[in-house]
Every structure is written in structure tokens, then in C-alpha cells.
N, C-alpha and C positions, 0 to 999 in steps of 0.2 A: 464445699460441703456444709450443710446446715446441721446443727445438732437437733436431735429430736426434742420437741416441746413437751411440756408436762412437768412432773415432779421427779424426774430421773435423778437429779442431783440433790434432792432434798431429803434430809434425814428427819423422819417424823418425831416430833417432840411434843409431849402433852403440855398444853398451856392451861387448860381448865376442864373440869368436868361438871356436869349438871344433870338434873333429872326433871326436864321441863314437861314431860308427858309420863303419865303413870305407866310403869312397866318398861320404860326406856331409859337408857343412859346416853347422854350426849357428850362426846369427847371433842374438844376444840384443840386443834393442833397449832403450833406456833407459826406455821406457814400459811394459815388461813383456812385450811380444810376443816370440815366438820363431819364427824362420823356419829351416826345414831345407831345404837345396837339394842336388841331386846335384853332385858335383865335376866331372862330365862337362860341365857348363855353363860351367865355369871351367878350361880346360886349363892356364893358367899356374899355377894353384894345384895342380891335380892332379899336375903333374910335380914339385912340390917334395917333398922327403923329409919324413917325420914330424917330424924335428928342425927342419927349415927352416920348417915351418908354425907352429911355436911362436913364431917370431920375427916377429910381425906388429905393425903400428902403424896408428893412425888418421891420416889425412891428408885435410884438407878434410872433405867429406861422405862419405868412403869409407875404404878400408883398403888396405894394401899389406904387403909382406913384405920383409925385409932382402935376400933373394936373388932378388927380382923387381923389374923396372922398370915393372910395370903397376899402375895404381891401379884398384881395383874400387869403383865408385861405388854408393851406396845404391840408386839407381834400377835398377841391374842385378840386384839380388838378387830382388825380387818380379817384375820385368819392367817393360815399358813402360806406365806409368800411363795414357797416352792411349789405349791399346788396350783397357783393361779397366774404365775408369771408366764409370759408368752414366749420368752427366749431362754435358752439354756446358756447363752454366752454372757459374759460380764456386761453390765450396763455401760461401762466406759467405752466399749467397742461399738456401740450402736450409733450409727449416723445415718442421715438421709441425704441422698445425692440430690443436688438442686439442678 
């Protein structure tokens, strides 16, 4: 049996964030994935100035900014996993028959 390909065994960890396009935040993950989200989904970040957005830091499994008291957790970036996963069983039990 072959294991399912993809990022099943990968834990997303934030490597870097940037704001390359107005109104968007880019989140680079340590495994090479890149997620781009609209800032409208994160009002606390949206109201920060360009300079204030440069002063971010990692905290736990998320990120925050010097001028913000909110922590954005990694789960908030792609959305609620429970709502979009395709299986109700644990990922470890998923295999593909060859």
C-alpha cells in the first residue's frame, strides 16, 4: 500500500509573512507552501500602518505584531479545518491501495 501524497504528515509552521500586494497578506510556511489572504479577514492587521506591519513576531503556533494585542493562530489563516476536511477519520489511517 502507498501512502497518500500531499501534506498529510506536515505541520504548518509560519516561516515569514509579507504584504506584497495592497490589501493582501502572504504567509510563507516552512514546508514551502504559500497562502495569500485578504486583509479584510483580519481587521486588526488591516488597521496597522505599513510600518507597524513590518514589526511582527511568531508566538506559539501563530503570529502577532508589536502594535497589536491579538494573536493570529495558524488555523485562522486557511480556515476551520473541520469544515473542509474530506474525511472524518484520522489522517494516519488514510492509505491508498496500489
